[in-house]
C-alpha atoms as one frame of an Amber mdcrd trajectory, in Angstrom:
protein
  23.770-165.666 -96.940  26.750-167.993 -97.190  30.411-167.233 -96.770  30.946
-167.485-100.546  28.643-164.556-101.116  30.709-162.280 -98.906  33.677-160.510
-100.394  35.998-158.508 -98.200  38.515-156.323 -99.952  41.432-154.050 -99.271
  39.412-151.290-100.956  36.634-151.632 -98.373  39.165-151.680 -95.538  40.877
-148.550 -96.873  37.532-146.798 -97.353  36.438-147.505 -93.783  39.762-146.347
 -92.361  39.451-143.142 -94.425  35.995-142.490 -92.992  37.331-142.967 -89.474
  40.029-140.382 -90.129  37.492-137.988 -91.678  35.251-138.177 -88.618  38.209
-137.400 -86.378  38.922-134.319 -88.508  35.278-133.216 -88.230  35.385-133.528
 -84.451  38.606-131.513 -84.265  37.053-128.819 -86.449  33.967-128.660 -84.219
  36.148-128.280 -81.131  37.977-125.357 -82.780  34.615-123.717 -83.536  33.583
-124.208 -79.907  36.729-122.451 -78.680  36.106-119.489 -80.993  32.477-119.250
 -79.843  33.283-119.313 -76.141  36.148-116.812 -76.420  33.862-114.451 -78.351
  31.082-114.779 -75.767  33.429-114.303 -72.835  35.011-111.252 -74.447  31.569
-109.692 -74.994  30.478-110.520 -71.443  33.586-109.055 -69.826  33.314-105.957
 -72.033  29.754-105.334 -70.839  30.830-106.001 -67.245  33.574-103.416 -67.573
  31.072-100.890 -68.933  28.866-101.422 -65.881  31.680-101.359 -63.318  33.196
 -98.174 -64.744  29.785 -96.484 -64.653  29.798 -95.714 -68.358  26.067 -96.306
 -68.452  25.139 -93.632 -65.929  22.384 -92.450 -68.270  20.414 -95.610 -67.438
  17.891 -95.570 -64.624  17.797 -98.307 -61.975  15.512-100.554 -64.011  17.654
-100.119 -67.114  20.786-101.004 -65.130  19.202-104.202 -63.819  18.046-105.248
 -67.291  21.493-104.504 -68.696  23.125-106.614 -65.977  20.770-109.519 -66.731
  21.707-109.378 -70.405  25.380-109.220 -69.503  25.189-112.325 -67.300  23.158
-114.210 -69.905  25.953-113.728 -72.471  28.025-116.251 -70.527  25.284-118.864
 -70.996  25.261-118.545 -74.790  28.153-121.035 -75.238  26.209-123.660 -73.288
  23.288-123.446 -75.730  25.743-123.443 -78.645  27.564-126.536 -77.344  24.426
-128.692 -77.229  24.191-129.429 -80.988  27.984-129.719 -81.193  28.035-132.237
 -78.339  25.202-134.276 -79.862  27.000-134.345 -83.221  30.214-135.313 -81.462
  28.399-138.214 -79.818  27.066-139.322 -83.203  30.567-139.247 -84.683  31.950
-141.213 -81.732  29.235-143.831 -82.179  29.961-144.170 -85.883  33.684-144.426
 -85.139  32.972-147.262 -82.711  30.867-149.045 -85.322  33.506-148.698 -88.043
  36.295-149.714 -85.686  34.382-152.795 -84.490  33.645-153.798 -88.103  37.339
-153.650 -88.985  38.301-155.564 -85.877  35.814-158.367 -86.495  35.981-158.760
 -90.270  39.568-157.694 -91.002  41.707-157.909 -87.878  40.410-161.297 -86.822
  41.664-163.875 -89.358  38.397-165.099 -90.876  39.497-164.359 -94.408  42.336
-166.710 -95.309  43.319-164.697 -98.383  44.139-161.633 -96.257  47.006-161.262
 -93.867  45.728-160.295 -90.465  45.562-156.482 -90.215  45.386-156.145 -86.425
  45.666-152.319 -86.405  42.272-151.577 -84.835  42.482-154.428 -82.347  45.913
-153.332 -81.166  44.775-149.724 -80.924  41.737-150.653 -78.833  43.737-152.886
 -76.499  46.525-150.359 -75.939  44.607-147.090 -75.898  43.400-145.636 -72.601
  40.960-143.373 -74.425  38.500-145.513 -76.338  38.384-148.710 -74.266  37.571
-149.360 -70.643  40.428-150.919 -68.717  40.194-152.037 -65.120  42.523-149.282
 -63.965  40.892-145.859 -63.603  42.728-143.615 -66.035  42.594-139.861 -65.464
  42.968-139.378 -69.216  39.971-141.636 -69.779  37.795-139.688 -67.361  38.371
-136.339 -69.101  38.734-137.632 -72.664  36.586-135.693 -75.122  35.124-133.642
 -72.266  36.107-130.293 -73.788  32.498-129.221 -74.273  31.578-130.142 -70.700
  34.603-128.410 -69.166  34.073-125.229 -71.198  30.339-125.227 -70.460  30.950
-125.580 -66.713  33.571-122.809 -66.850  31.146-120.498 -68.620  28.425-121.350
 -66.095  30.704-120.533 -63.145  31.547-117.138 -64.654  27.832-116.565 -65.156
  27.190-117.391 -61.488  29.833-114.881 -60.398  28.180-112.035 -62.287  24.735
-113.251 -61.274  25.661-112.745 -57.602  26.876-109.217 -58.369  23.674-108.487
 -60.269  21.444-109.779 -57.461  23.307-107.693 -54.881  22.717-104.617 -57.028
  19.085-105.615 -57.434  18.609-105.931 -53.661  20.157-102.500 -53.185  17.705
-100.948 -55.651  14.788-102.654 -53.876  15.935-101.399 -50.472  16.261 -97.888
 -51.875  12.762 -98.263 -53.390  14.091 -97.592 -56.871  12.641-100.901 -58.058
   9.403-102.539 -56.981   9.183-105.929 -55.286   7.376-107.339 -58.339  10.293
-106.484 -60.591  12.649-108.107 -58.073  10.594-111.331 -58.056  10.440-111.456
 -61.870  14.218-111.011 -62.188  14.918-113.680 -59.543  12.556-116.128 -61.279
  14.352-115.454 -64.544  17.690-116.267 -62.916  16.227-119.475 -61.481  15.070
-120.516 -64.968  18.510-119.699 -66.375  20.193-121.850 -63.729  17.905-124.877
 -64.076  18.111-124.791 -67.878  21.895-124.395 -67.885  22.509-127.273 -65.472
  20.219-129.528 -67.512  22.029-128.625 -70.734  25.440-129.253 -69.152  24.336
-132.768 -68.190  23.074-133.287 -71.758  26.389-132.068 -73.163  28.303-134.432
 -70.887  26.116-137.419 -71.705  26.257-136.779 -75.463  29.952-136.026 -75.983
  31.731-137.952 -73.234  33.937-140.763 -74.510  33.069-142.842 -71.462  29.352
-142.563 -72.222  29.709-143.395 -75.907  32.761-145.297 -77.109  33.266-147.215
 -73.887  29.943-149.010 -73.598  29.156-149.173 -77.306  32.466-150.839 -78.181
  31.315-154.033 -76.462  27.859-153.759 -78.042  29.158-153.368 -81.601  31.852
-156.039 -81.301  29.280-158.562 -80.083  26.791-157.492 -82.742  29.306-157.892
 -85.562  30.411-161.269 -84.205  26.791-162.419 -84.312  26.561-161.022 -87.827
  29.711-162.948 -88.781  28.023-166.158 -87.614  24.924-165.340 -89.697  27.082
-164.702 -92.771  28.946-167.935 -92.303  32.395-166.386 -91.943  32.700-167.795
 -88.435  31.219-170.776 -86.659  30.157-170.958 -83.043  33.232-173.015 -82.166
  35.437-170.072 -83.129  33.283-167.564 -81.246  34.933-167.932 -77.828  38.427
-167.385 -79.221  37.173-164.378 -81.189  35.587-162.831 -78.090  38.770-163.401
 -76.067  40.918-161.696 -78.692  38.571-158.814 -79.524  37.430-158.148 -75.965
  37.823-154.379 -75.355  38.255-154.952 -71.606  41.049-157.449 -72.031  43.915
-156.753 -69.659  46.949-155.315 -71.357  49.971-157.605 -71.144  53.288-155.818
 -71.073  56.215-157.896 -72.269  59.829-156.979 -71.814  62.095-157.849 -74.690
  65.764-158.259 -74.007
């Protein structure tokens, strides 16, 4: 396909920018839903814990108390399971945002099209932002950017561990008093082990899927290079221009701070 067959328009640019904004809105909405879900789960878990601690369930026998405590601790793991699809979707949105941003930077910011004035919004944003590009300096903001799901999941897991310890202590007491058999004790402990292994695995999945560093950072370079190769195939750039294009669009380019008098 030759350069003449390719038409770039302000309408396309505006449409892509609108989709970028829409995906940001979707991600913000998902984060709000995650906060509601975790607050609801925590409230339910603490309510059940209060019922146990204040002995309001004295009608339960030892086995019933243990089962009730297991259910109460498991409530704090519900957000972790809920965050998995949200984190995966967040990662998909981040990937699409990288793709759209790279497309704008290559085909609109970089001055291939003589009839357009250079836009330069996306390129400037990528070079200046500490969130979506990887600079040499280690930014604290960069490390925790878009890690809400991971932080909330870890917090919920730590609360779960606290109540798990309380539950196991109660379980050991019942075993020592021969109110519960050793078999029941082993089954409950195995269940807690499964809960822990599953939760830790899901937290790592959440982190890998939704982390900005694991998505936008690496994929920015991949998409920029891919679209530059595509620009060569379409004839909107020749290989002589490629080095200058890479230098200007490089997401790891050091930021130059100029002082204007």
